[in-house]
C-alpha positions as CSV (number, residue, x, y, z in Angstrom):
1,X,135.6,76.7,83.8
2,X,135.6,76.7,87.9
3,X,136.4,78.1,91.0
4,X,135.9,77.6,94.8
5,X,134.3,79.9,97.3
6,X,136.8,81.2,99.8
7,X,134.6,84.1,101.3
8,X,130.8,85.2,101.9
9,X,129.5,88.3,103.0
10,X,125.9,88.7,102.0
11,X,125.7,89.3,98.4
12,X,129.5,89.6,98.0
13,X,131.2,86.1,97.5
14,X,135.0,86.1,96.7
15,X,136.2,82.9,94.9
16,X,139.7,81.5,93.7
17,X,140.6,79.4,90.8
18,X,139.1,81.7,88.4
19,X,142.1,83.2,86.4
20,X,140.6,82.5,83.1
21,X,137.5,84.7,83.9
22,X,136.9,88.2,82.8
23,X,134.8,91.1,84.5
24,X,131.3,91.2,84.2
25,X,131.1,87.3,83.1
26,X,127.9,85.5,84.7
27,X,128.6,82.5,87.1
28,X,126.9,80.2,88.8
29,X,127.7,79.8,92.6
30,X,127.1,76.9,94.7
31,X,124.8,73.4,94.7
32,X,122.1,75.7,94.3
33,X,123.4,77.5,91.0
34,X,122.8,81.1,92.1
35,X,123.1,83.6,89.6
36,X,125.7,86.3,90.2
37,X,128.2,88.7,88.3
38,X,131.8,89.2,88.3
39,X,132.8,92.5,90.0
40,X,136.5,92.6,89.8
41,X,139.1,90.3,89.6
42,X,142.8,90.2,91.8
43,X,144.9,87.6,90.3
44,X,142.8,84.3,90.1
45,X,140.7,85.9,93.0
46,X,137.3,87.2,91.5
47,X,134.9,89.2,93.5
48,X,131.5,88.0,92.7
49,X,127.7,90.0,93.1
50,X,125.1,87.4,93.9
51,X,121.8,88.5,92.5
52,X,120.0,86.0,95.1
53,X,120.1,85.4,98.6
54,X,123.3,83.6,99.9
55,X,122.4,82.3,103.5
56,X,123.8,78.6,103.4
57,X,126.6,79.3,101.0
58,X,130.1,78.4,102.6
59,X,133.6,78.3,101.8
60,X,134.6,75.4,99.5
61,X,131.2,75.7,96.9
62,X,131.7,75.3,93.6
63,X,131.6,78.7,91.1
64,X,131.4,77.9,87.5
65,X,131.7,80.8,84.7
66,X,129.2,81.1,81.8
67,X,132.0,83.2,79.8
68,X,129.2,85.8,78.9
69,X,128.3,89.3,80.3
70,X,125.2,89.7,82.1
71,X,122.9,89.9,78.7
72,X,119.2,90.3,78.4
73,X,117.2,88.2,76.0
74,X,115.6,90.5,73.1
75,X,112.6,89.3,70.8
76,X,108.7,88.7,70.4
77,X,107.4,88.0,73.7
78,X,109.1,91.1,75.9
79,X,105.8,93.3,75.5
80,X,103.6,92.6,78.5
81,X,106.0,90.9,80.5
82,X,106.7,90.9,84.2
83,X,110.3,90.7,85.2
84,X,112.7,90.9,88.1
85,X,115.6,92.9,88.3
86,X,118.1,90.2,86.2
87,X,114.9,89.6,83.4
88,X,113.5,86.3,85.1
89,X,109.7,86.3,84.6
90,X,107.9,86.7,87.3
91,X,104.8,84.8,85.9
92,X,106.5,81.7,84.9
93,X,108.2,81.2,87.9
94,X,105.2,81.3,89.9
95,X,103.7,78.6,87.4
96,X,106.8,76.9,88.1
97,X,107.7,77.1,91.8
98,X,105.1,79.1,93.3
99,X,104.5,82.6,94.9
100,X,108.1,82.7,96.4
101,X,111.0,82.7,93.9
102,X,113.2,79.6,94.8
103,X,116.8,80.4,94.5
104,X,118.5,79.1,91.5
105,X,115.4,78.6,89.7
106,X,116.4,78.9,85.8
107,X,113.3,80.1,83.6
108,X,114.0,81.7,80.1
109,X,113.3,85.2,79.7
110,X,111.2,84.9,77.0
111,X,109.3,81.8,75.9
112,X,111.5,79.4,73.7
113,X,108.3,77.2,72.6
114,X,105.7,79.7,71.5
115,X,105.5,80.2,67.8
116,X,105.1,83.6,66.1
117,X,103.8,84.6,63.0
118,X,106.6,86.1,61.2
119,X,106.1,87.7,58.2
120,X,109.3,88.7,55.8
121,X,109.9,91.8,54.3
122,X,113.3,91.2,53.3
123,X,114.0,88.7,50.1
124,X,116.2,86.8,48.9
125,X,119.6,88.5,47.6
126,X,119.0,91.3,49.4
127,X,122.1,92.7,51.0
128,X,121.5,93.8,54.8
129,X,123.3,95.0,57.7
130,X,123.0,95.9,61.1
131,X,119.7,97.3,62.2
132,X,118.1,96.4,58.9
133,X,114.3,95.0,59.3
134,X,114.0,91.4,58.1
135,X,110.5,91.1,59.0
136,X,107.6,91.6,61.3
137,X,106.0,89.7,64.0
138,X,102.2,91.1,65.6
139,X,103.7,91.1,69.2
140,X,100.3,92.4,70.7
141,X,97.0,94.4,68.9
142,X,99.7,97.4,69.3
143,X,103.1,97.0,69.1
144,X,104.3,95.2,65.6
145,X,107.7,93.7,66.3
146,X,110.5,94.4,63.9
147,X,112.7,91.5,63.7
148,X,115.9,93.4,62.6
149,X,119.6,92.6,62.0
150,X,121.6,92.3,65.1
151,X,124.5,94.8,65.6
152,X,128.0,93.8,63.5
153,X,126.1,91.2,61.3
154,X,125.9,91.9,57.6
155,X,125.7,89.6,54.4
156,X,123.4,88.8,51.3
157,X,120.1,86.9,52.1
158,X,120.1,83.5,50.7
159,X,117.2,81.7,52.1
160,X,113.8,83.8,54.1
161,X,110.7,82.9,54.5
162,X,107.6,83.6,56.4
163,X,105.7,81.2,58.8
164,X,105.5,79.9,62.4
165,X,108.8,80.0,64.4
166,X,109.8,79.8,67.9
167,X,112.2,83.0,69.0
168,X,115.2,80.2,68.4
169,X,114.6,78.8,65.1
170,X,116.5,80.0,62.1
171,X,114.3,82.8,60.2
172,X,117.1,83.8,57.7
173,X,120.8,82.4,56.2
174,X,123.1,85.1,55.1
175,X,126.3,84.7,53.1
176,X,128.8,87.0,54.6
177,X,131.4,89.1,53.1
178,X,133.9,86.3,53.5
179,X,132.1,83.6,51.8
180,X,130.9,81.9,55.3
181,X,126.7,80.9,56.1
182,X,125.2,82.0,58.7
183,X,121.6,81.9,60.6
184,X,119.8,84.1,62.5
185,X,117.1,83.5,64.7
186,X,114.3,85.8,65.9
187,X,116.1,86.2,69.4
188,X,119.4,88.5,70.3
189,X,121.2,88.5,73.2
190,X,122.4,91.7,74.2
191,X,125.1,92.8,77.2
192,X,122.8,95.1,79.8
193,X,125.7,97.0,80.7
194,X,126.8,98.1,77.2
195,X,124.4,101.0,75.1
196,X,123.1,99.3,72.0
197,X,124.3,101.4,68.9
198,X,122.7,103.5,66.5
199,X,124.1,106.0,63.6
200,X,123.6,109.2,64.7
201,X,121.9,111.2,68.0
202,X,119.7,114.5,67.2
203,X,119.0,117.1,69.5
204,X,115.5,116.7,71.0
205,X,112.7,119.0,69.1
206,X,109.6,117.4,69.8
207,X,107.9,117.6,73.3
208,X,106.6,114.4,75.1
209,X,102.9,115.0,75.9
210,X,102.2,113.8,79.1
211,X,98.4,115.4,79.7
212,X,100.0,116.9,82.9
213,X,99.1,120.9,83.0
214,X,102.3,121.6,84.9
215,X,104.5,119.2,82.7
216,X,103.5,120.1,79.6
217,X,102.6,123.7,79.8
218,X,105.2,125.0,82.4
219,X,108.3,122.3,82.2
220,X,107.8,120.0,79.4
221,X,110.5,117.4,78.6
222,X,111.4,116.6,74.8
223,X,110.8,113.1,73.5
224,X,114.7,111.8,74.0
225,X,115.0,113.9,77.0
226,X,115.8,113.2,80.4
227,X,114.0,114.3,84.0
228,X,114.1,113.9,87.3
229,X,111.1,113.6,89.9
230,X,112.6,114.4,93.4
231,X,110.4,114.6,96.4
232,X,110.3,113.3,100.2
233,X,107.8,110.6,101.4
234,X,104.3,111.1,100.3
235,X,104.7,114.1,97.7
236,X,103.4,112.1,94.7
237,X,106.4,110.5,92.9
238,X,104.7,107.3,92.4
239,X,101.4,109.0,91.3
240,X,103.2,111.2,88.6
241,X,105.3,108.6,87.3
242,X,102.1,106.4,86.6
243,X,100.7,109.5,85.0
244,X,103.4,109.5,82.6
245,X,103.5,106.0,82.0
246,X,99.6,105.9,81.0
247,X,99.3,109.4,79.2
248,X,102.4,109.7,77.6
249,X,102.4,110.1,73.7
250,X,105.1,107.2,73.4
251,X,104.7,103.5,71.6
252,X,106.2,101.6,74.5
253,X,106.6,102.4,78.4
254,X,109.3,100.4,80.2
255,X,108.3,100.8,84.0
256,X,111.2,99.9,86.4
257,X,110.1,99.3,90.2
258,X,113.9,99.5,91.6
259,X,113.7,98.7,95.3
260,X,110.1,100.2,95.7
261,X,107.4,98.9,98.1
262,X,105.8,95.9,97.1
263,X,102.3,97.3,97.4
264,X,103.1,100.1,95.1
265,X,103.9,97.4,92.4
266,X,101.1,95.4,93.1
267,X,99.2,98.4,92.5
268,X,100.9,98.6,89.1
269,X,100.4,95.0,88.3
270,X,96.9,95.7,89.0
271,X,96.3,98.6,87.6
272,X,98.1,98.7,84.0
273,X,96.3,95.5,82.8
274,X,92.7,97.4,83.7
275,X,93.7,101.1,82.3
276,X,92.6,101.5,78.8
277,X,95.4,102.6,76.4
278,X,93.7,106.3,75.4
279,X,95.7,106.1,71.9
280,X,94.7,102.5,70.9
281,X,91.7,101.4,73.1
282,X,93.4,98.6,74.2
283,X,94.8,97.4,77.5
284,X,97.8,99.5,78.5
285,X,99.9,96.2,79.2
286,X,100.0,95.7,75.3
287,X,102.7,98.3,75.4
288,X,104.3,98.0,78.5
289,X,107.0,96.1,79.9
290,X,107.3,95.9,83.8
291,X,110.5,95.4,85.9
292,X,109.7,94.5,89.4
293,X,112.1,94.7,91.8
294,X,110.8,95.1,95.3
295,X,112.6,96.7,98.2
296,X,112.6,92.8,100.1
297,X,114.3,91.5,96.8
298,X,117.8,90.9,96.8
299,X,120.1,94.2,96.7
300,X,122.6,93.1,94.0
301,X,119.5,92.5,91.4
302,X,118.4,96.2,92.1
303,X,121.4,97.4,90.9
304,X,120.9,96.0,88.0
305,X,117.4,96.3,87.2
306,X,117.9,99.7,85.8
307,X,120.4,98.3,83.1
308,X,118.1,95.8,82.2
309,X,115.4,98.2,81.7
310,X,117.0,100.2,79.7
311,X,118.3,97.8,77.5
312,X,115.0,96.6,76.8
313,X,114.0,100.4,75.7
314,X,116.7,100.5,73.6
315,X,115.8,97.6,71.6
316,X,112.9,98.7,71.1
317,X,113.8,102.8,70.3
318,X,116.2,100.7,67.7
319,X,112.8,99.7,65.8
320,X,112.2,103.0,65.3
321,X,109.8,103.7,67.8
322,X,109.2,106.3,70.6
323,X,109.9,104.9,74.4
324,X,109.8,106.0,77.7
325,X,111.9,104.5,80.8
326,X,110.5,105.2,84.2
327,X,112.7,104.4,86.9
328,X,111.3,104.6,90.6
329,X,113.4,105.3,92.3
330,X,117.2,106.1,91.2
331,X,118.0,106.9,95.4
332,X,117.2,103.1,95.9
333,X,119.3,101.7,93.1
334,X,122.1,104.2,94.4
335,X,121.8,102.5,97.8
336,X,122.3,99.0,96.5
337,X,125.7,100.5,94.8
338,X,126.4,102.0,98.4
339,X,126.2,98.9,100.0
340,X,127.9,96.8,97.4
341,X,130.6,99.3,97.2
342,X,131.2,98.9,100.9
343,X,131.3,95.2,101.1
344,X,134.0,95.5,97.9
345,X,135.7,97.7,100.7
346,X,136.4,100.4,98.2
347,X,136.9,104.1,99.6
348,X,134.0,105.8,100.3
349,X,132.2,109.3,98.9
350,X,130.2,111.5,100.1
351,X,127.6,110.2,102.6
352,X,129.0,106.8,102.0
353,X,128.1,106.5,98.7
354,X,131.0,105.1,96.1
355,X,133.0,107.9,94.3
356,X,131.8,106.7,91.1
357,X,128.1,107.6,91.8
358,X,127.6,110.4,89.5
359,X,129.5,108.5,86.5
360,X,127.1,105.6,87.1
361,X,124.1,108.1,87.1
362,X,125.6,109.5,83.8
363,X,125.7,106.0,82.1
364,X,122.0,105.3,82.7
365,X,120.6,108.9,81.7
366,X,123.0,109.4,78.7
367,X,121.3,106.5,77.2
368,X,118.5,108.3,76.6
369,X,118.1,110.4,73.5
370,X,116.5,110.9,69.9
371,X,118.6,108.8,67.4
372,X,118.9,107.7,63.9
373,X,118.3,104.0,64.4
374,X,120.7,101.6,62.6
375,X,119.4,100.3,58.8
376,X,119.0,101.6,55.6
377,X,115.4,102.5,56.4
378,X,116.3,105.9,58.0
379,X,114.2,105.1,61.1
380,X,114.0,107.8,63.6
381,X,113.4,106.3,67.3
382,X,113.4,108.0,70.6
383,X,114.0,107.1,74.3
384,X,113.1,109.5,77.2
385,X,114.4,108.6,80.7
386,X,112.3,109.7,83.8
387,X,113.8,108.8,87.4
388,X,112.6,109.7,90.5
389,X,114.8,110.6,93.5
390,X,113.5,110.1,97.1
391,X,116.3,111.8,99.2
392,X,116.2,111.3,103.0
393,X,113.9,113.8,104.7
394,X,113.3,115.9,101.3
395,X,116.6,117.4,101.7
396,X,117.8,118.0,97.9
397,X,121.6,118.6,98.9
398,X,122.1,115.0,99.3
399,X,124.7,113.2,96.8
400,X,122.0,111.6,94.6
401,X,119.8,114.6,94.0
402,X,122.8,117.0,93.4
403,X,124.3,114.5,91.0
404,X,121.0,114.1,89.1
405,X,120.7,117.5,88.6
406,X,123.9,118.0,87.2
407,X,122.9,115.3,84.6
408,X,119.1,115.7,83.4
409,X,117.5,118.7,81.7
410,X,114.2,118.8,83.6
411,X,113.4,118.9,87.0
412,X,110.1,118.4,88.4
413,X,110.5,119.0,92.1
414,X,108.0,117.7,94.7
415,X,107.2,120.0,97.7
416,X,105.8,118.2,100.7
417,X,104.0,121.4,102.0
418,X,101.7,121.3,98.5
419,X,101.0,117.9,99.0
420,X,99.8,118.3,102.6
421,X,97.6,121.1,101.3
422,X,96.5,118.5,98.9
423,X,97.7,120.3,95.9
424,X,98.5,117.6,93.3
425,X,100.8,117.2,91.5
426,X,103.0,118.8,94.2
427,X,105.5,119.8,91.7
428,X,107.0,123.2,93.2
429,X,106.6,125.6,90.1
430,X,109.2,128.1,91.6
431,X,112.0,125.3,92.3
432,X,111.3,123.0,89.1
433,X,112.9,123.9,85.8
434,X,112.9,122.5,82.3
435,X,116.0,123.3,79.7
436,X,114.0,122.3,76.8
437,X,111.9,125.1,76.5
438,X,114.5,126.8,73.6
439,X,114.8,123.4,71.6
440,X,110.8,123.0,71.6
441,X,110.0,126.7,70.8
442,X,109.9,126.1,67.1
443,X,107.2,123.0,67.8
444,X,105.4,125.2,70.2
445,X,105.3,127.9,67.7
446,X,104.3,126.0,64.5
447,X,101.5,124.1,66.3
448,X,100.0,125.9,69.1
449,X,101.0,129.6,68.0
450,X,103.6,132.1,69.1
451,X,101.5,133.3,71.9
452,X,101.5,129.8,73.9
453,X,105.1,130.1,75.3
454,X,104.6,134.1,75.8
455,X,101.5,133.2,78.1
456,X,103.5,130.3,79.6
457,X,106.1,133.0,80.7
458,X,103.6,135.1,81.9
459,X,101.5,132.6,83.9
460,X,105.1,131.8,85.6
461,X,105.7,135.6,86.3
462,X,102.4,136.1,87.6
463,X,103.4,133.2,90.1
464,X,106.7,134.7,91.0
465,X,105.0,137.9,91.9
466,X,102.7,135.9,93.9
467,X,105.5,134.9,96.2
468,X,107.3,138.1,96.4
469,X,103.9,139.8,97.6
470,X,103.3,137.1,100.4
471,X,106.0,138.3,102.1
472,X,104.6,141.8,102.3
473,X,101.1,140.5,103.0
474,X,102.4,138.7,106.2
475,X,103.6,141.8,107.4
476,X,100.9,144.4,106.6
477,X,98.1,142.3,105.5
478,X,96.1,142.2,102.0
479,X,94.1,145.0,102.3
480,X,97.3,147.4,102.1
481,X,97.9,146.0,98.9
482,X,96.8,148.3,95.7
483,X,94.1,146.9,93.7
484,X,96.5,145.7,90.8
485,X,98.6,143.5,93.4
486,X,95.5,142.3,94.8
487,X,94.4,141.0,91.4
488,X,97.7,139.3,91.1
489,X,97.1,137.4,94.3
490,X,93.7,136.3,92.6
491,X,94.8,135.5,89.4
492,X,98.0,133.8,90.7
493,X,95.2,131.6,93.1
494,X,93.6,130.9,89.8
495,X,96.3,129.8,88.0
496,X,97.3,127.5,90.7
497,X,94.1,126.0,91.8
498,X,92.2,126.2,88.1
499,X,95.1,125.1,86.3
500,X,97.9,123.5,87.7
501,X,96.0,121.4,90.3
502,X,95.1,118.5,88.6
503,X,93.2,115.1,90.1
504,X,94.5,112.1,88.6
505,X,91.5,109.9,89.9
506,X,88.8,112.0,88.0
507,X,88.8,110.6,84.5
508,X,87.9,114.0,82.9
509,X,90.7,115.7,84.6
510,X,93.3,113.0,84.6
511,X,94.5,114.0,81.2
512,X,94.3,117.5,79.2
513,X,95.3,117.6,75.6
514,X,97.4,120.7,74.4
515,X,94.4,122.5,73.1
516,X,92.7,122.2,76.0
517,X,95.5,123.3,78.3
518,X,96.0,126.6,76.3
519,X,92.5,127.3,76.2
520,X,92.4,127.1,79.8
521,X,95.3,129.2,80.6
522,X,94.2,131.8,78.3
523,X,90.6,132.2,80.1
524,X,92.7,133.1,83.1
525,X,95.0,135.7,81.6
526,X,92.2,136.9,80.1
527,X,90.2,137.5,83.2
528,X,93.7,139.2,84.4
529,X,93.6,141.6,81.1
530,X,90.1,142.4,81.5
531,X,90.3,143.0,85.2
532,X,93.6,145.3,84.8
533,X,91.9,147.6,82.5
534,X,88.6,147.6,84.3
535,X,90.6,149.0,87.5
536,X,92.3,151.6,85.2
537,X,88.9,152.9,84.5
538,X,87.8,153.0,88.1
539,X,86.1,149.7,89.0
540,X,87.1,148.3,92.3
541,X,88.6,144.8,92.7
542,X,86.2,143.1,94.9
543,X,83.6,143.4,92.6
544,X,85.6,141.9,89.8
545,X,86.7,139.2,92.4
546,X,82.6,138.4,92.6
547,X,82.4,138.2,89.0
548,X,80.4,135.0,88.2
549,X,81.9,133.5,85.2
550,X,85.2,133.3,87.7
551,X,83.1,130.3,89.3
552,X,82.9,128.8,85.9
553,X,86.3,129.2,85.2
554,X,87.1,127.3,88.6
555,X,85.2,124.4,87.5
556,X,86.4,124.3,83.6
557,X,88.6,121.5,84.2
558,X,85.3,119.3,84.8
559,X,84.0,120.0,81.3
560,X,83.9,117.0,79.2
561,X,86.4,116.6,76.6
562,X,84.2,116.7,73.7
563,X,82.5,120.1,75.0
564,X,85.3,122.2,76.1
565,X,86.1,123.9,72.3
566,X,82.6,125.7,72.5
567,X,82.3,125.8,76.1
568,X,85.4,127.6,77.2
569,X,85.0,130.5,74.6
570,X,81.3,130.7,76.0
571,X,82.7,131.4,79.4
572,X,85.3,133.9,78.1
573,X,82.0,135.7,76.2
574,X,80.3,135.7,79.1
575,X,83.3,137.0,81.2
576,X,83.8,140.3,79.1
577,X,80.1,140.6,78.9
578,X,80.1,140.9,83.0
579,X,83.1,142.9,83.5
580,X,82.1,145.3,80.7
581,X,78.9,145.8,83.0
582,X,81.0,146.7,86.1
583,X,83.1,148.9,84.1
584,X,79.9,150.6,83.1
585,X,78.3,150.7,86.3
586,X,81.4,151.5,88.9
587,X,83.2,153.7,85.8
588,X,80.5,156.2,85.7
589,X,80.4,156.3,89.5
590,X,83.8,156.9,89.8
C-alpha cells in the first residue's frame, strides 16, 4: 500500500492515502526509500518520523508501508556488533558504501549468509512452548547463544537436527495443537517498543559488583535494578559508565551512545576491543553490543536507539543471562522527543518537553528487572538499566532529571566541584542515594558479614559530620575544634582520598573486589577507633595524625591484587603498635 507526501518538516513527513496503515508501521519514503515510522494517523493522513536526512524530499514523493512495526532482528551474530539507532550494522555499511552512510541503504542487521554451528538440545517428540531452548550456538568464546522458541509459539517437535545453518534456514519443525506444521529458524524479530514477555518479576536481591568503591560500598545497585548518573559537562559521566561496562559482573553489556559526541563513541569503539575482560581474559567486545547514534546522526533515530538497545538486552535476558544496558545519555534522547513533539505541534509541557516525557522514561526503565524467563527450564535472567542524565548547567531541577529521579532507585549525583578538584569518580556522597540497601542486606550479611553495612553506615556518618564541621571551621578555624572533632575531619579526609577516590587509568586501582573494599574501609575505621581511644587516654591529636602507618593506608589502593590479603592486616598491626607507643609515651606525661 502506498501514499503521497504532502508536507516535509525536517525529519517529520506528512503523507496522505494511507488509510489502511497502522500506528508504528515502518514505511519507506521517496525514491531513495528512506526508512521511517508512523507516529500518528488522522483519517488517511499519517505523520511519519523519518530516521534519515530528508533534504531533497518534497511533496508528491511516494510512501510505501511495510505493514510491520519497527522491529529488531534477534539471533546469532548480534554480540560484538556495532549498530546505529535502528539496528543497521555500521561495519557492514562501511564495507558497502564507505565511511559516510548513504541515505536509504538497506543492510540486514545480522548476517543472513553466515553459517552457524547449531547443536540441538531438544529432540523429536518433545512438547515445547515459548521460551524453551531448542539448542545452542557458540556465538563468541564467552557467549553461548541459546536458540529459543519464540513467544506465542508452541507445539510438538517433529524434526530437529544439529548442523551448520544460516539464521534464516529452518532448524526445527513443530506440529501445533491445531495440527499445522510450522518451521522455525534461529532468528526472531521483535517490535522494539513492546517489552518481551517473562513469567514473573522478582525483587532484586543480589548486588551488581562494579569494582567502583563509592558505588559498591556506599550506593550499590542490584542486578535487575535501575540507576541514573546525572552530572554537568566534564564531571565524568562517560568514564563512570565505561567503568560499569568494563567491570560489572554481568554476562552481556549493551552500550547505547545516544546523541553523544562522535569522538566519545570513537573512544569506546577503539578501547573496548583492546580491553581484556577480567572475567574471561578475552576481548571485552566478545560480550558487548554497541548502539552508536552520535549527535550528528538524525534526531529521529536517536529516539529509537534506546528501544533498540533494551530490546536486544531483553533477548539475552530471556536466555538466563545477566545483562546491563548503559544509555549515554537519556537527556539527548529526551531532546529528540522534544524536537519531534514540536514538529508534531503537540502541546508542550515543562521547558518545551512533551507532556508524556515522564511516562516514556518510565517505559524505558521499567523494562529492567530480575525475572523468571519463559520456558520450562526455570531460568532466571536480569536486566540492569543505567542511564546518564546531562542537565543543562548541572541543574538537577530540570524536567529530565526530576522525572528520572522519580523512577530510578539509585542516584549517583556527579559534582562539578569534585571533578575540578580531580576527585574521581566525582560522585557526591551527600546528594547520592541507593534505595536497594535494605533488599541487598541479606546478601551482604551472608557474603561479607553483618559488619560490612554497619561500617558503611558509620563511614557515611563521618562524611556527614565533616560537612557540618566544615561550616564551623570556616567561622572559627580548625584549631578551635576539640581533638575528637579534628580527628573526625582527618578520618573523613582519609575516607574521601584513600577510599572513595579511584583512578580509572591505573590498572591496580581501576577495579576493587568486595573483599578488598571491606578491608580498605576497615583499616580507616580501625584507625578512627584506635585514635579516639588514644585521645581519651591523653594522646595528642597531632601525634596521632603523624603516625607512619597512615601513609601506608594512603598508598594501600596501589597494593597489587594478589598481595593485599597479607599486606592490609600487616598495616593494621603496624598501626596498632605505633598508636600503642604514643599512648604509652603521652599518656604517662598527661
